[in-house]
N, C-alpha and C positions, 0 to 999 in steps of 0.2 A: 610476394607471397612472405607471411608472417613464419618467423622462426621460432621453429617448437621447441618445449623446456625441457631440462635434461630426463624430469621427473616424466613427462607424457613422452618422451621416447623411450625411456625404460618400461612404462605402460606397456607400449606398444609390442615390444619385444613379446608380449604374452598371447598376443592377441593373432592368429593367422589369417593374414589376408587373402590369402588361395581358397580358404573352408569356409562353407555354409554350417552354421553350427544349427542345431536344435534350437527350439527357443528355451528348452531349460537349460541346457549349455551357455547359451550368449547369458541368461540371466544370473548364472551360477560365477558365469567368467567376469561379467561387468561388477559385481560385487566385492570380487576379489582386487579389482583396480580401483583402489582406493588410497590416494595422496593428498584430493585438495582438503581445505580446510573448514569445508561447510557441507552440508547437506547438498548435492548435486541433484538437480532433477534427472531424471531417467526420460529420454523421446524415442521414440522411433521415427522413420523416414519411409515412408512408400515409394516405388516408382512406379507408374502406373502405365498401362497401354493405354492412354486415354489423349484426345486431343481436346484440351479446354477449351478451343475455340468454339466447338460446336455446342449447343446449349442444353442437348441430352447429355453431355461429359462433363457436366462443370459439377463434380461432387462436393456435396458440403451438406454437414449436419452435424449433431450431434451428440455423445453417447455418455452416460453416468457410470463411470467406472463403478465396479463392486468394491473399490475399497480408496476410493477419493482418489485425490491426487496431492495429498499431502500441504497444498495451500486452501486457505480460507480466503475466497474470491470476495472485492469487496463491489456490491450489485446496486444499482440504482435503478430505479422504475418510475416510469412515466405513465401516470394513471391518474383518474381520480373516481370519487365516489366510493361504492363499495369494492374495486378492483385495487383503492388506491390503500385502503382498510388493511385487505387479504394481504398485499404486499406488506405492509407494516409489521402484521401479527407474523408473518413468516420468516420475519427476518432482516427484510430490506434493510442498506443500510441509509440509503437514502430514498425517497417517493416526493414527487412533485409533478407539473405541469407546465405549464408557462411560465412558469417561474423557475422552473428545474433547464428549461430548453434556454432562458436566457442566459442562466449563470455558465452554461456551457458556450455559449456565443460569446462567453465575455472573458475565455480562456481556460473555464475549469475543466481540468480532466483527470482528476484524482480519482478514478475508476477502474474495475478490472472488465464488467460486465454490464450493458444496460439490454433493459427490456422494456416493453411498451406494449400496453393495450392497442389493437386496430384502429379505435378512433382515434388517438395520439398521433397517428403516425402524419398526418397531413401537418401538425405542428414539426414533430421531428425531423421531419424531411426537409427541412430544412437546415439540419446540421450534418447531411450528408458529407459535404466537403470535409467537415473537420472530422467527422467519425468514420466515415466510410474508409479512409488510408490507413487508419489505424487498426483496422477488424473489428470498430465498437460499435457498429450500426445495428440496430436491431434487426432482425430478419427472421421469417417463419419456420423457415426451414432448420435453423437450430433452436425454434424453440422459446425466441426472447420476441416475438410479435403473439402474443395469445391475451385472451381474455381470462386465462387459470391465472393469475400472476402469482399465487400462493404457490402453486405446483411449480413455477419457472425457477422462484428464488430457490424453495428446497431442493432441487434439481441442482441448482447451479453452488448452492452450499454444501450439499452431499458429494461435487465432484465431477460435475460437468464439463464435459471436454468438446468443445467448437472445434471442429475440422473443416480443412475448404482443401482442393486442387490448385496447387498454384500455378502459373504458366508454364512452366517446366515439366507438369503432369505429378508433382509429386507431394504426397500429405505430410506435413510433420506434425505431431502431437504428442504432448507429455504425458507419460502413464504412471507417474508417482516421483517418490524420492528416494535417493540409494539405500537411504536407511531403513526401509521397507523390509521387512522378510523377502526371500526369495520367491515362496510360493502367492506372496499378494500381489509382488509385481508381475509373475507369470499370469495370475487372474487375472489382473488389469491388460497385461498384454494380448492376451488371449480375446478377452473383451472388444477392445480396438479392432483387433483382427477379423471378429466376425462382423462389426459394422463395415468395415471395410469392403470384404467381402460381399455383402448382401446391398451394398451400393454401385457395385458392377451394371454399368450401364449395359443394354440389352444388344445396342451396336458395336460392343466392343467383340472383336474378334479374335482367337488364339491367346496367347499366354496374358494373364490380365496385371499381376503382378510381377513387372520384371526384374525387381531387388527389393529387399528391404533390410534395414539395418537397425541395429540397437547401440546406442549411445549414452553417454551421460555429458554435463555442464563440460569434465573435463575430460572425458577418457575418448578415446581414439573409437571408431566405429565399428562394430561386431557385425557381420553378415548375416543374415538368420534366413534359412531355408524355408520360405514361405508353406510348402506344402507339409512339412510335419506337422504343424497345427491339428490336421485331421488326423494322425496317429493315435 
């Protein structure tokens, strides 16, 4: 286990590990823990009462955060014709078809999100072994397989966050930067929480969110009471 630094240990003293904070308290406390020399990414982690092995409990989707993520994603689009032009006009970084597929097959992966039109998926599917493990494969559930390439690019550039539950039943997602005002971080946090609640599988019984943690790149985790969002 990695040894924690003095600054981290000092910061950890400010967090009561036995307490579940309200979302507002958690955000304000996280902003006070500020010893990193860069603008940290703020993240949430939901531990859910789901079984990802069951098809209906493989939670996955995307949400456009009201205040963005603080990061501008590099977007590529696999499209032709009108959809290719629409993507270019919307600000896609690279648009292509067979040539773009070949470029990635040759080892190029300098992008954050890939979008594709349904007709292009037959070719893009050949990249599954490369893009799949990196979470870069276009998927209809995250809005990245679509004929409306302009909307997809605009949403991603505006701060869309893709999320998916992992094998342990946990969703990790960024909700902004440490430099964001507390009210903007809180607004993003609530937007993410709303989308996670809406994704609850009908087959899930009892408590859905087992635990919720707010953290940033260099800060200790802060436990949040998920029921406080409704207050």
